[in-house]
N, C-alpha and C positions, 0 to 999 in steps of 0.2 A: 504494500500500500504506500503510495507516494506521500511524502510529508513536505512541508514548506520550510524546513529548517535543517541545518546540518546536525550530525550526530552529537556534537558537543553541546547542543542546546536542549537535549532531552530532559524531561522532568525527572528529578530524583525521587526514587521510590521511598516511601516512609518505612517500608519493611527492611530491617537491618540485613536480612538474608539476600536482598536484591539491591543491586547498585543502580543500574540503568534499565529502563524499560525498552522493549522492542516494539515494533509496529503491531505485532500480533497481540500485545497486551492492550492496545487501544481498541477495545471491543465496543462496537456500536450497540446502543441500548434502546433505541426507539422501538417500543413494543409493536407498532403497526408495521415495522419493516424488519424482517428477520435476516436479510442478506447483509453480510459484512461489508459489501461494497456500497451500502446505503450512505447517504450524506446527511441531509437535513430535511425536515418536512416542508411541504408547501405552505405558504402563508394562508392559503385558502382553507387548509385543513386544520388550522390551529386557531382556536377562539381566544378572546380576552379573559376567559375564565381558566385558562391552562396554567398549571404550576410548572415552572422551569427550575431545574436544579442541575448542578455541574459537578462531575468528578472526572477530571481530565484524563485519568488513566483508564477509565471505563468501568463498567459494572462488575466484571469478573475480578478486577483488581480490588475494587471496593469490598466485595464479598470476602475476598481472601485476606486482606490486610486490615480492614476496619469492620468487623462483623457487627459491631454496635451501630455504626452509621448505616450499614446495609439493612439492619432491622428497621431503622428510622425511615429509610427509603421505601421499604415495604408498607410502612404505616401511611406514608404520603400517598402511595399508589392506591392503597385500600380506601383512603378517605376521598380520593379524587379519581375514580375510575374513568378511563378514557380522556382524562384531562390532566395528564402528567407526562412530562418529557424529561429524561435525564440525558444531559449532553456530555459527550466525550470530546476530547481534543480533535479527533478526526472530523467529527461533525462540525465543530466550531470553525476549524480552519477551512473546510469546504465552503461554509457560508461566507466567511470573510473573503476568500479568493473570488467567489462568484459575484458577490454583491457589495462588498466593502473593501475592494482592493486598495483604496486610498488610505486604509488603516492598517494594511498588512505589515508595512515596515515598522510602524509604531508597535504593533503587537509583537513582532519578532524580536525587536531590539530591547524590550524591557529586560531589566537585569534580574528580576525575581519572578518565578512562575506565577505567584498569586496575582501579580499585576495583569497577566494575561487572562486569568480567571475573571478579574474585575472588569476588564474591557469587554470580555466575551459576554458577561451578563448584561452590560449596557447595550451591546449590539443586538442581542437576542430580544431584549425588551423593546428596543426600537422597531425591530422587524416584526414582532408578533404582538406586543403588548402582553398583558397578563401578570401573573405573580412570579416573583423570584424569591427563593428561600435557600439559605446556606444549608449544606449537607449535614452540618453538626446541629441539627434541629429536630426535635421530636414533635410530630404532628398530634394534636389532640382533637381537632374537629375540622370539618370541611371549611374552606376559606370563603364560601359564598357570603357569609355575614360581613366580611371585611369590605366587600364592594359597597356596602351601605354606609361605610364610615367616611366616604368622600363624595363630593358633588361637583358640579360645574366642570367636569372633565379634568379634575385635578389628580395628579399622581399622589398616592398614599405612601408615606414613609414613616419610619419608626424613630422616636426620640427615646434614648436610653435614660431611664430614671432609677434603675435598680442595680447599677454597677458603680461602685465607689471610685473606680479609676477615672470615670468621666467627670467627676466633680472638679478635677484639676483643670478642665477645659474652660475657657473664658466665656463660652456661650453654650446654649442648649445643644447637646451632642446628638446628632442624627447619624445613625449607623447605616452602612450599605449592605447589611445581611438580609434585608427584606425590602421588596418593592411590590407595589401594585400599580400597574400602568393600564388605564382603562381602555386604551386602543393602540393599535399599531401606529407607528410614525408620529408619536406624540412630540410636540415641540420641545418639551423639557429634555427628553432623551436625545433629540437631535442636537440640542445645545451641548449635552455631555459628550457626544461623539465628536463634535466640532472642537471642543476644548481639549480633548485627550492628546492630540499631537502637539498642541501648543505648549503644554506643561510637561512633556515627557522627559525632557533632558534633566539629568541629575545635577544638582547644584554642587559647587566646589565644597568639599569637606562635609557634605550632607550625609548623615548616618543612614544606613539602608532602611531602617524601620521608619524614619521620618520621610524618607524619599517615597516609600510605598504609600504611606498614609496621605501624603500631599498629592501624589501624581495620579493614583487610581482609587485610593481608599476613602474613608469617611471625610478626611480633609478636602479631598477633591469634590466629593458630593456636596458638602456644605458650601464650598465656594461656588459651585454651579448653581445652587439654590439662590445665592445672592445675585449672581449674574442674571439668572432667569427672572427674578423679581424686578430687577432694573430694566431688563428687556421688555417684559410685559408692561411695566409702567410707561416706558417710552412709547411703545406701540399704542397703548391706550390713550395717552395724551395726544399723540398725533391724530388718532382717530377722532377724539373729541374736538380737537381743533378744526379738523376738516368738517365736522358736523356743527361747528360753531357753538359748542356747549360752553357756557360761561363758568360753570362750577362743576368740573369733572370729578372732584373728590368731595362730595358733600359731607361725608362722614369722617374723613381723616385726611391728613395732609399728604400722605403718600401710601403706596401699597406696602403691606407688611408681608413677612414670609408666609403666614397662614392664609393670605389672600390668593396665593398662587400655588401653594403646595398644602395638601392635607397631612396632618401629623397625628399619629396614634402613639400613645405612651407604651413603653415596653411592658409595663405591668398589665395593661389591657390586652396587649397582643399575646401575653402568656396564656390567655384563655384559648387561643387557637394553636399555638405551638410554643415550645420552650427552646430558646437558643442557648446552647451550652457554652458558646464563645470558646471553643476548643483551641482556636488559633493554631491550626495544623501547619500553617505556613511558617510558624516560628519554631517548629519542632527541632529543626536541625541547624538553622542559621539565622540568629537574630543579629549577628555581626557578620558581614561578608568580608572578603579579602581587602576590598577597598577601604572599609572601615578600619581594618587592622593596620593597613599601610598608612592611613591618615593619622591614626593614633601614634604609630611609631614615629612618623615625621614630626608631629607636634611635640612628642616627648623629646626627640633629638634636638629640635629647635630650642625648646625650653632649657635643656641642659647647656647648649651653646650660649644662650643669652645669660644664664646664671654664671657660667664660667667666665664669660667676657666681662661681666659686671664685677666679679670678684677680682679678676686680673687688673681691671682699671682702678679699682679701689686700692689694690696693693701698690700700684705704680704711683698713684697720687699721694699715698701715705708716705 
């Protein structure tokens, strides 16, 4: 099976007994298509009530290495019969090559595989709409009730309120482990895809974990929310000006986040599924080689500065 990347960019297996995966591990898992040559479903066959999940190495790998997550997958399928798709990397890359080739280089050049998972979820949700939920989540009930928690064609996202780690963040923390997008080709998801290549480059001395969070993770999502709010406000003001409305914002001075995005609290969302925040992407490398080189360089520079200062002080004395 052809892949769009070289062998040195293959995903690292979480199982200590396996180092790198082969193409045969990338098992396609769309129930309606049993052939391993299958790619991705037609947009006409996937409704906005479908639940999308991703395990890049495929279902067989998930069952073999993460039996608990595989049990969760079976719960999702049982709660959403005929309305669930688990995506593998083979399916994702086929979709990107065929319909989003302008994002292929961004996808391939990410330094951490979880960034490809993040971009993939945004592409899938733009293409099909529907729900997305991380694999480390246990389903408790059908998601239909969540469609009633948003209105006016707004995307539904989750604000984390029951994780102490998010208290350190300066604003309400919206995570990217859950989405509900009411239709395909939603303008908010379009904005996310447009922004992804613009912020993809890693900053000088930027730690890997901050790089991931800023470029594709929750930081990226929250920045896109702010950009989308400004975009909608600008478009609405232009429309009101064209219609010669004198008071376009009778109730408030400007649009707020909740005017363009629907937010559900994580403690409410727990009635539908429980997200374990397993952080599988941090299992093996929360510091990459670039982090270690940067730390070594900073340490060496500090030693040189201290040494030079001491030498200068000795000379002056």
